C-alpha positions as CSV (number, residue, x, y, z in Angstrom):
1,M,19.8,15.0,-1.9
2,N,21.2,14.4,-5.2
3,L,22.3,10.6,-5.5
4,K,24.6,10.7,-8.5
5,G,27.7,8.9,-7.7
6,E,26.5,7.9,-4.2
7,K,26.7,4.1,-3.3
8,V,23.1,2.7,-2.7
9,A,21.7,-1.0,-2.7
10,V,18.5,-2.4,-4.4
11,C,16.8,-4.8,-2.4
12,G,14.3,-6.8,-4.2
13,A,16.2,-6.6,-7.1
14,G,15.5,-9.7,-8.6
15,G,11.8,-8.6,-9.0
16,F,10.1,-6.7,-11.8
17,I,10.3,-3.2,-10.6
18,G,13.8,-3.8,-8.9
19,G,15.4,-4.7,-11.8
20,H,14.2,-2.1,-13.8
21,L,15.3,0.3,-11.2
22,V,18.6,-1.2,-10.9
23,K,19.4,-0.2,-14.4
24,Y,17.8,3.0,-14.5
25,L,19.9,4.3,-11.5
26,L,23.1,3.1,-13.1
27,A,21.8,4.9,-16.4
28,D,21.4,8.1,-14.2
29,G,24.8,8.0,-12.5
30,V,23.8,6.2,-9.3
31,D,26.7,3.9,-8.3
32,V,24.2,0.6,-7.5
33,V,26.9,-1.3,-5.7
34,R,24.7,-4.1,-4.5
35,A,21.5,-6.0,-5.9
36,V,19.9,-8.3,-3.5
37,D,17.0,-10.7,-3.7
38,V,15.9,-14.1,-2.2
39,K,15.2,-15.7,-5.7
40,P,18.1,-17.5,-7.2
41,L,19.9,-15.5,-9.7
42,D,18.7,-17.5,-12.9
43,E,15.4,-16.7,-11.8
44,W,15.7,-12.6,-11.5
45,Y,14.3,-11.0,-14.2
46,Q,16.9,-9.0,-15.0
47,V,20.5,-9.0,-14.1
48,S,22.9,-6.2,-14.4
49,Q,26.6,-6.4,-15.0
50,D,29.0,-4.5,-12.7
51,V,27.0,-4.9,-9.7
52,E,27.4,-7.3,-6.4
53,N,24.3,-9.2,-7.0
54,L,23.4,-11.1,-3.8
55,V,21.1,-14.0,-3.3
56,L,19.7,-13.4,0.4
57,D,16.9,-13.7,2.3
58,L,15.9,-10.2,3.8
59,K,13.8,-11.5,6.5
60,D,16.9,-12.8,8.0
61,K,18.1,-9.8,10.4
62,E,22.1,-10.8,9.5
63,N,21.5,-10.8,5.8
64,C,20.1,-7.3,5.9
65,Y,23.2,-5.9,7.7
66,T,25.1,-7.5,4.8
67,A,23.0,-5.7,2.3
68,A,23.3,-2.2,4.0
69,K,27.1,-2.4,4.5
70,G,28.8,0.7,3.1
71,V,26.1,2.1,1.1
72,K,24.5,5.7,1.7
73,G,21.2,5.1,0.3
74,I,18.7,1.8,0.5
75,F,15.7,1.2,-2.1
76,Q,13.6,-1.4,0.2
77,L,11.3,-3.3,-2.6
78,A,11.5,-6.6,-1.3
79,A,8.4,-8.2,-0.3
80,D,6.4,-11.4,-1.0
81,M,3.4,-10.4,-3.0
82,G,1.8,-10.6,-6.8
83,G,-1.6,-10.0,-8.2
84,M,-5.0,-10.0,-6.9
85,G,-5.0,-13.9,-7.1
86,F,-2.1,-14.3,-5.0
87,I,-2.5,-11.5,-2.2
88,E,-6.0,-12.7,-1.4
89,N,-4.9,-16.6,-1.0
90,N,-1.8,-15.7,0.8
91,K,-2.3,-13.0,3.4
92,A,0.0,-14.5,6.3
93,L,3.0,-14.9,3.4
94,C,2.3,-11.1,2.5
95,M,2.4,-10.1,6.4
96,L,5.8,-11.7,6.7
97,S,7.4,-9.0,4.7
98,V,7.3,-7.0,7.8
99,L,10.3,-8.8,9.0
100,T,12.1,-7.6,5.7
101,N,11.1,-4.2,6.1
102,T,11.9,-4.3,10.2
103,H,15.6,-5.7,10.0
104,M,16.0,-3.5,6.7
105,L,15.4,-0.4,8.7
106,M,17.3,-1.6,11.6
107,A,20.4,-2.3,9.6
108,A,20.1,1.2,7.8
109,R,20.2,2.7,11.2
110,D,22.9,0.8,12.8
111,S,25.1,1.1,9.2
112,G,24.9,4.8,8.8
113,V,22.6,4.7,6.0
114,E,21.6,8.2,5.1
115,R,18.2,7.7,2.9
116,F,16.0,5.1,2.8
117,F,13.2,4.5,0.3
118,Y,10.1,2.1,0.7
119,S,8.1,1.1,-1.9
120,S,4.5,1.0,-0.4
121,S,1.1,0.4,-2.4
122,A,-2.1,2.1,-3.0
123,C,-3.5,-1.3,-1.0
124,V,-3.0,0.7,2.2
125,Y,-6.1,2.8,1.3
126,N,-9.5,2.8,3.2
127,G,-11.6,0.2,1.5
128,E,-14.7,1.9,1.7
129,K,-13.6,4.9,-0.5
130,Q,-13.1,2.0,-3.3
131,R,-16.6,0.6,-3.2
132,N,-17.7,2.2,-6.4
133,A,-16.3,1.7,-10.0
134,D,-16.8,5.6,-10.5
135,V,-14.4,6.3,-7.9
136,V,-12.9,9.7,-6.6
137,P,-9.4,10.0,-7.2
138,L,-7.5,8.6,-4.0
139,K,-5.6,11.6,-1.9
140,E,-2.6,10.7,0.3
141,E,-4.8,11.3,3.7
142,D,-7.6,8.5,2.5
143,A,-5.2,5.8,4.0
144,Y,-6.9,7.1,7.4
145,P,-8.9,6.0,9.0
146,A,-7.3,2.7,8.4
147,L,-9.1,-0.1,6.8
148,P,-6.6,-1.4,3.9
149,E,-6.4,-4.4,2.0
150,D,-6.4,-7.2,4.2
151,G,-3.1,-8.9,4.8
152,Y,-0.4,-7.2,2.4
153,G,-2.0,-3.5,2.7
154,W,-1.8,-4.0,6.4
155,E,1.6,-4.8,6.3
156,K,2.5,-2.1,3.8
157,L,0.3,0.9,6.2
158,F,2.4,-0.8,9.2
159,S,5.8,-0.4,7.7
160,E,5.1,3.1,6.5
161,R,4.6,3.8,9.8
162,M,7.7,2.0,11.1
163,C,9.5,4.1,8.5
164,R,8.1,7.5,10.1
165,H,9.1,6.5,13.2
166,F,12.7,5.4,12.4
167,E,13.1,9.2,10.8
168,E,11.7,10.8,14.3
169,D,13.2,8.5,16.9
170,F,16.5,7.8,14.9
171,G,17.1,10.5,12.5
172,L,17.0,7.8,9.1
173,I,15.7,9.9,6.2
174,C,13.0,7.7,4.9
175,R,10.9,8.3,1.6
176,V,7.7,6.4,0.9
177,A,5.8,6.1,-2.3
178,R,2.5,4.5,-2.8
179,Y,2.6,2.6,-6.1
180,H,-0.6,2.2,-7.9
181,N,-0.7,-0.7,-10.2
182,V,2.8,-0.9,-12.5
183,Y,3.3,-2.8,-15.3
184,G,5.6,-3.2,-18.3
185,P,7.9,-5.9,-19.9
186,F,10.4,-8.0,-17.9
187,G,7.9,-9.0,-15.2
188,T,5.4,-12.0,-14.2
189,W,3.1,-13.0,-17.3
190,T,1.6,-16.3,-15.8
191,G,2.0,-19.1,-12.8
192,G,-0.7,-17.1,-10.5
193,R,1.6,-13.8,-9.5
194,E,1.0,-11.5,-12.6
195,K,-0.9,-8.6,-12.4
196,A,-4.1,-7.8,-14.6
197,P,-2.1,-6.0,-17.9
198,A,0.3,-9.1,-17.8
199,A,-2.5,-11.7,-17.7
200,I,-4.9,-9.9,-20.2
201,C,-2.0,-9.9,-22.7
202,R,-1.3,-13.4,-22.1
203,K,-4.8,-14.3,-22.5
204,V,-5.4,-12.6,-25.6
205,I,-2.0,-14.1,-27.3
206,E,-3.5,-17.6,-26.1
207,A,-6.8,-16.8,-27.6
208,K,-5.6,-15.6,-31.0
209,A,-3.1,-18.6,-31.3
210,S,-5.5,-21.0,-30.5
211,G,-8.3,-19.8,-32.6
212,R,-10.9,-20.1,-29.7
213,H,-11.4,-16.4,-29.8
214,D,-12.9,-16.1,-26.0
215,I,-11.2,-14.8,-22.8
216,E,-12.3,-15.4,-19.2
217,I,-12.3,-12.1,-17.0
218,W,-12.0,-12.2,-13.0
219,G,-15.2,-10.1,-12.3
220,D,-17.8,-8.3,-14.2
221,G,-15.2,-6.4,-16.1
222,K,-16.5,-3.1,-14.6
223,Q,-14.0,-2.5,-11.9
224,T,-11.9,0.4,-12.6
225,R,-8.0,0.9,-12.2
226,S,-5.0,3.1,-13.1
227,F,-2.0,1.5,-14.4
228,M,1.5,3.1,-14.4
229,Y,4.2,2.2,-17.1
230,I,7.6,0.7,-15.6
231,D,9.5,3.8,-16.8
232,D,7.3,6.4,-15.0
233,C,7.6,4.0,-11.8
234,T,11.7,4.2,-11.9
235,R,11.8,7.9,-12.7
236,G,9.4,8.8,-10.0
237,T,11.2,6.8,-7.5
238,L,14.5,8.2,-7.9
239,A,12.7,11.7,-7.6
240,I,11.0,11.1,-4.7
241,T,13.9,9.3,-2.7
242,E,15.9,12.3,-3.7
243,S,13.3,14.8,-2.4
244,D,12.1,16.5,0.7
245,I,8.8,15.0,1.0
246,D,8.7,13.9,4.2
247,E,5.4,11.9,3.8
248,P,4.0,8.9,1.9
249,I,2.9,10.1,-1.6
250,N,1.2,8.7,-4.5
251,L,3.0,7.6,-7.5
252,G,0.8,6.2,-10.2
253,S,-1.1,7.2,-13.4
254,S,-4.5,9.2,-13.1
255,E,-5.4,7.4,-16.4
256,L,-8.5,5.6,-15.1
257,V,-9.8,2.3,-17.2
258,T,-12.3,-0.4,-16.8
259,I,-10.9,-3.7,-16.8
260,N,-13.2,-4.1,-19.9
261,Q,-11.4,-1.0,-21.6
262,L,-8.0,-2.6,-21.1
263,V,-9.1,-5.6,-22.5
264,D,-10.5,-3.4,-25.5
265,I,-6.9,-1.9,-25.7
266,V,-5.1,-5.4,-25.8
267,E,-7.6,-6.7,-28.8
268,E,-6.8,-3.7,-30.7
269,I,-3.3,-4.4,-30.6
270,A,-3.8,-8.0,-31.4
271,G,-6.4,-7.4,-34.0
272,V,-8.9,-9.8,-32.4
273,T,-12.4,-9.7,-30.9
274,L,-13.0,-11.7,-28.2
275,K,-16.1,-13.2,-26.6
276,R,-15.9,-12.6,-23.0
277,N,-16.6,-14.9,-20.2
278,Y,-16.9,-13.4,-16.7
279,K,-15.7,-15.4,-13.6
280,L,-17.7,-13.5,-11.0
281,D,-16.3,-15.6,-8.1
282,A,-12.9,-15.1,-9.0
283,P,-10.5,-12.6,-7.1
284,R,-11.1,-9.0,-7.9
285,G,-10.0,-6.5,-5.6
286,V,-12.1,-3.1,-4.7
287,N,-14.5,-1.8,-7.2
288,G,-12.7,1.3,-8.0
289,R,-9.0,2.8,-7.4
290,N,-7.4,5.5,-9.0
291,S,-4.5,7.7,-7.9
292,D,-4.5,11.7,-7.2
293,N,-1.8,13.0,-8.5
294,T,-2.1,16.3,-6.9
295,K,0.6,16.4,-4.3
296,I,3.6,15.3,-6.4
297,L,2.7,17.4,-9.4
298,K,2.9,20.4,-7.0
299,Y,6.0,18.9,-5.2
300,L,8.2,17.5,-8.1
301,G,6.5,18.3,-11.3
302,W,5.9,14.7,-12.0
303,E,3.2,13.2,-14.1
304,P,3.2,9.9,-16.1
305,S,4.6,10.4,-19.8
306,I,3.6,6.9,-21.2
307,R,0.3,6.6,-22.4
308,L,-1.8,3.2,-21.5
309,K,-1.9,2.3,-25.2
310,D,1.6,2.7,-25.7
311,G,2.6,1.0,-22.5
312,M,0.1,-1.9,-23.1
313,R,1.6,-2.0,-26.6
314,R,5.3,-2.5,-25.5
315,T,4.1,-5.0,-22.9
316,Y,2.2,-7.3,-25.3
317,E,5.1,-7.2,-27.7
318,W,7.6,-8.3,-24.9
319,I,5.0,-11.1,-23.6
320,E,4.2,-12.1,-27.0
321,S,8.3,-12.7,-28.0
322,Q,8.5,-14.5,-24.5
323,M,5.8,-17.1,-25.2
324,L,7.0,-18.0,-29.0
325,V,10.2,-18.9,-27.5
326,G,8.6,-20.8,-24.9
327,A,10.4,-18.7,-21.9
328,P,9.7,-19.3,-18.4
329,S,7.7,-16.7,-16.7
């Protein structure tokens, strides 16, 4: 299905990925007629013009029907989430997102929506396969037997199954991407919901400006991750939505680094060397996680185009510009 020229709605459009996705879809010729988020409009990370921007709580069923009215496609990214510090301490809030996903699927089914995209997460993967920092990349089938991240991961895995059964039972075509650590400009960089790339950029900028030249790292710094730049995420999201891939699929980078190596990259960008203080009792997540991109490369020929060093430089420069003008996060 080619969505160019088709009417779609983006839910969670006031968030980091949602705001970028609206702009990407518009630039690609997709008719985004409606952008929806629970946050007040002045708190959206990006606001696109010539789009109906609605402030609605999509946990409410009636609001979901408003969001779904008159569109052929829905991108469902709306969720209560954040970095590891947030999801480890707000498991119930994260699981309440199941109301949003349930009601959006019902609204899509009843409103004649033809295609439904759901943004899942690498947090659905079995924790037993993520104990070692020297991790084997996670294949899609590694989500079962189920042992996902408590709270957030369970909700994501359950909602994946809902998408599957809405397609089987009602014919609503669903596409599911498992996002792996998306980062870039126009996102959260302080306040508790920020993820590692933004948090490290902020801490390095603060250390450089203050002259203290030290940095606190959550965990021992040896935990491994892969990080996908936002432009690759939006490109991959549209490709998956338009595809015939009828199963959840990884969307992430396979460029594995330790958190210490991520700090190295940001130090190089900033031109500083910092003393590292490790907070071993802080939320740190799994020891190792990486994306196996075999399936998406086979099905779509997709792979990330932005190297981590290049994406981190863009992210660092944007966060630094925000800090210089005293902008809220």
